[in-house]
C-alpha positions as CSV (number, residue, x, y, z in Angstrom):
1,M,6.1,-11.8,-9.4
2,K,4.0,-8.8,-8.5
3,N,5.9,-5.9,-6.9
4,I,5.2,-5.9,-3.2
5,N,5.6,-3.1,-0.8
6,A,6.0,-4.6,2.7
7,I,6.2,-3.6,6.3
8,A,8.3,-5.8,8.7
9,I,7.3,-5.8,12.4
10,D,9.4,-7.5,15.0
11,D,10.8,-6.4,18.4
12,E,14.1,-8.2,17.7
13,P,16.6,-6.1,15.7
14,L,18.3,-9.2,14.4
15,A,15.1,-10.6,13.1
16,L,14.4,-7.4,11.2
17,E,18.0,-7.6,9.8
18,V,17.4,-11.1,8.5
19,I,14.1,-10.1,6.8
20,Q,15.8,-7.1,5.2
21,N,18.7,-9.3,4.0
22,F,16.4,-11.9,2.5
23,A,14.2,-9.2,0.9
24,D,17.3,-7.6,-0.8
25,K,17.6,-10.9,-2.7
26,I,14.0,-10.6,-4.1
27,P,13.8,-7.8,-6.7
28,A,10.0,-7.6,-6.5
29,L,10.0,-7.2,-2.7
30,T,10.6,-3.8,-1.0
31,I,10.7,-3.4,2.8
32,G,9.2,0.1,2.9
33,K,9.3,0.3,6.7
34,K,10.7,-1.7,9.6
35,C,9.0,-1.4,13.0
36,S,10.1,-2.7,16.4
37,S,6.6,-2.6,18.0
38,A,3.0,-3.0,17.2
39,M,2.2,0.5,18.4
40,E,4.8,2.0,15.9
41,A,3.4,-0.2,13.1
42,S,-0.2,0.8,13.9
43,K,0.7,4.5,13.4
44,E,2.5,3.7,10.2
45,L,-0.3,1.6,8.8
46,A,-2.9,4.4,9.5
47,N,-1.1,6.7,7.1
48,E,0.6,4.5,4.6
49,H,-0.5,1.7,2.3
50,Y,1.4,-1.6,2.3
51,D,0.6,-4.8,0.4
52,L,2.1,-7.1,2.9
53,M,2.9,-7.3,6.7
54,I,5.7,-9.6,7.8
55,L,4.6,-9.8,11.3
56,D,6.1,-11.3,14.5
57,I,3.4,-12.8,16.8
58,K,4.9,-12.6,20.2
59,M,5.8,-8.9,21.0
60,P,5.6,-6.9,24.3
61,Q,2.4,-5.0,25.1
62,I,0.6,-5.7,21.9
63,S,1.0,-9.0,20.0
64,G,1.1,-9.4,16.3
65,I,-2.3,-11.2,16.4
66,E,-3.8,-8.3,18.4
67,L,-2.4,-5.8,15.9
68,L,-3.9,-7.7,13.0
69,K,-7.3,-7.9,14.7
70,S,-7.3,-4.2,15.3
71,L,-6.9,-3.3,11.6
72,T,-10.1,-2.6,9.6
73,H,-8.4,-3.2,6.2
74,P,-5.2,-5.1,6.9
75,P,-2.6,-6.0,4.3
76,C,-1.8,-9.6,3.5
77,V,0.1,-11.0,6.4
78,I,3.0,-13.5,6.8
79,F,3.4,-14.4,10.5
80,T,6.8,-15.1,11.9
81,T,7.4,-16.6,15.4
82,A,9.6,-18.9,17.4
83,Y,6.5,-20.6,18.9
84,S,4.8,-23.2,16.8
85,N,1.7,-23.3,19.1
86,F,0.5,-20.0,17.4
87,A,0.2,-21.6,14.0
88,V,-3.5,-22.5,14.2
89,E,-4.7,-19.1,15.3
90,G,-2.5,-17.4,12.7
91,F,-4.1,-19.4,9.8
92,D,-7.6,-18.8,11.3
93,L,-6.9,-15.1,10.7
94,N,-6.3,-15.9,7.0
95,A,-2.6,-15.4,7.1
96,V,-0.8,-16.1,3.8
97,D,1.9,-18.2,5.5
98,Y,3.5,-18.9,8.9
99,L,7.3,-18.9,9.2
100,L,8.8,-20.6,12.2
101,K,12.1,-19.0,13.3
102,P,14.8,-19.5,12.4
103,F,13.7,-19.8,8.7
104,T,15.8,-20.2,5.6
105,F,15.8,-17.9,2.6
106,D,14.1,-20.6,0.5
107,R,11.3,-20.9,3.0
108,F,11.0,-17.1,3.1
109,L,10.9,-16.9,-0.7
110,K,8.1,-19.5,-0.8
111,A,6.0,-17.4,1.6
112,I,6.6,-14.2,-0.6
113,Q,5.5,-16.1,-3.7
114,K,2.3,-17.1,-1.9
115,A,1.7,-13.5,-1.0
116,S,2.3,-12.4,-4.6
117,L,-0.3,-14.9,-5.8
118,R,-2.9,-13.8,-3.3
119,L,-2.3,-10.1,-4.1
120,S,-2.7,-10.8,-7.8
121,E,-5.9,-12.7,-7.3
122,S,-7.2,-9.9,-5.0
123,N,-6.4,-7.1,-7.4
124,S,-8.1,-8.9,-10.2
125,S,-11.3,-9.4,-8.1
126,V,-11.3,-5.7,-7.0
127,N,-10.7,-4.4,-10.5
128,E,-13.6,-6.6,-11.9
129,Q,-16.0,-5.4,-9.2
130,T,-15.0,-1.8,-9.7
131,S,-15.5,-1.9,-13.4
132,N,-18.8,-3.7,-13.2
133,T,-20.6,-2.3,-10.1
134,A,-18.9,0.8,-8.6
135,P,-20.2,4.3,-9.5
136,P,-17.7,6.6,-11.2
137,F,-17.6,9.0,-8.2
138,I,-17.2,9.4,-4.5
139,Y,-18.6,11.8,-2.0
140,V,-16.2,13.7,0.4
141,K,-17.0,16.0,3.3
142,A,-15.7,19.5,2.8
143,D,-17.0,22.9,3.9
144,K,-19.7,21.3,6.1
145,K,-21.3,19.5,3.2
146,L,-20.8,16.3,1.1
147,T,-19.4,17.1,-2.3
148,K,-19.6,14.7,-5.2
149,V,-16.3,14.2,-6.9
150,R,-16.2,12.4,-10.2
151,F,-13.1,10.2,-10.9
152,D,-12.7,11.7,-14.3
153,D,-12.3,15.2,-12.8
154,I,-9.5,14.3,-10.4
155,Y,-5.9,15.1,-11.6
156,Y,-4.0,14.3,-8.4
157,I,-4.4,14.0,-4.6
158,E,-1.9,15.5,-2.2
159,G,-1.7,14.5,1.5
160,L,-1.2,17.2,4.1
161,K,-0.9,15.9,7.6
162,D,-4.5,14.9,8.6
163,Y,-6.0,16.4,5.4
164,V,-5.9,15.6,1.7
165,I,-6.2,18.0,-1.2
166,I,-8.2,16.7,-4.3
167,K,-7.0,18.7,-7.3
168,R,-9.4,19.2,-10.1
169,A,-9.0,21.3,-13.3
170,K,-10.6,24.5,-11.9
171,D,-10.5,24.0,-8.2
172,R,-9.4,21.9,-5.3
173,I,-11.3,20.2,-2.4
174,V,-9.7,20.0,1.0
175,T,-11.1,17.2,3.2
176,L,-10.3,15.7,6.6
177,Q,-9.1,12.2,5.5
178,T,-6.0,10.0,5.4
179,M,-4.2,9.2,2.2
180,K,-4.6,5.5,3.0
181,G,-8.4,5.8,3.6
182,L,-8.9,7.7,0.4
183,E,-6.7,5.4,-1.6
184,E,-8.8,2.4,-0.6
185,K,-11.9,4.1,-2.0
186,L,-10.3,4.8,-5.4
187,P,-10.3,2.2,-8.2
188,S,-6.8,0.9,-8.7
189,N,-7.2,0.7,-12.4
190,L,-7.6,4.5,-12.5
191,F,-5.4,5.8,-9.7
192,M,-2.0,5.0,-8.3
193,R,0.0,6.0,-5.3
194,V,3.3,7.3,-6.5
195,H,4.6,8.9,-3.3
196,R,3.8,9.0,0.4
197,S,2.1,12.3,-0.2
198,Y,0.6,11.9,-3.7
199,I,-1.9,9.8,-5.6
200,I,-2.3,10.5,-9.3
201,A,-4.9,9.8,-12.0
202,L,-3.2,7.5,-14.5
203,D,-5.0,9.1,-17.5
204,K,-3.7,12.5,-16.6
205,I,0.0,11.6,-16.8
206,E,1.7,13.5,-19.7
207,A,5.2,12.3,-19.2
208,V,7.7,10.7,-16.9
209,I,10.8,12.8,-16.3
210,G,13.5,11.3,-14.1
211,N,11.9,10.7,-10.7
212,S,8.8,12.7,-11.4
213,V,5.6,12.4,-13.4
214,E,4.3,15.4,-15.3
215,I,0.6,16.4,-15.2
216,R,-0.7,19.3,-17.3
217,L,-3.4,21.5,-15.7
218,G,-4.6,23.9,-18.4
219,G,-1.5,25.6,-19.7
220,E,0.6,24.8,-16.6
221,K,2.8,21.8,-15.9
222,K,2.9,20.1,-12.5
223,L,5.7,17.8,-11.6
224,I,4.9,15.2,-8.9
225,P,7.7,13.3,-7.3
226,I,7.9,9.5,-7.5
227,G,8.8,7.9,-4.2
228,K,11.5,5.3,-4.0
229,N,9.1,2.6,-2.9
230,Y,6.6,3.3,-5.8
231,R,9.0,3.8,-8.7
232,D,9.0,0.1,-10.0
233,E,5.2,0.0,-9.9
234,I,4.6,3.2,-11.9
235,L,7.3,2.2,-14.4
236,E,5.6,-1.1,-14.9
237,V,2.3,0.6,-15.7
238,I,4.1,3.0,-18.1
239,N,5.9,0.1,-19.9
240,E,2.7,-1.8,-20.3
241,N,1.4,1.1,-22.5
242,R,4.7,1.9,-24.2
243,L,5.3,1.6,-27.9
């Protein structure tokens, strides 16, 4: 099963506890964040990438369906609810699955397996499109102009509040952008999020040391931390290319 970084959203603390307990039994699934409202989740999703939302439908102020409709690039979603009449609308929104509370661990596991399959199919499609059609660069706005940034020139990207710093061999570019927004524009076969505040170019990794990756810039070494929620994924990439 593909490693999945998920966000769980439910206004009932007990429901979040059940999801966390079930997730703890699935090695490939990490609940990176638990939110008790759609507003809290919306702020989190604006700054952080998640593969999957485990989303309650009926919540105060903003429902789960309203939250999903508000997202430009939503993660995969598994709806949870105590009300079966929401099922049709949930599937109309291309939900991976629909869990009627109270659900068992076996039913939860089946939903996660469906999400893993969809994510694998989606990643394969994106990587194929990227390698065949996408240009090897992007344009970013910096210093009142659009600057061309070639993927090959990027060593790492660092998030700093509402800005990101794109580090190249001889300079850096500071642009008003979110980490999530920039991550979505980068090909996943060339770049990887390894920390809430860092994206690295995979071909620039020199070594993995403990909970850090080493990147060499000229004669200097740069250690970039690996976040807890990203460690399994980066190690999987390293092991695929290990002798």
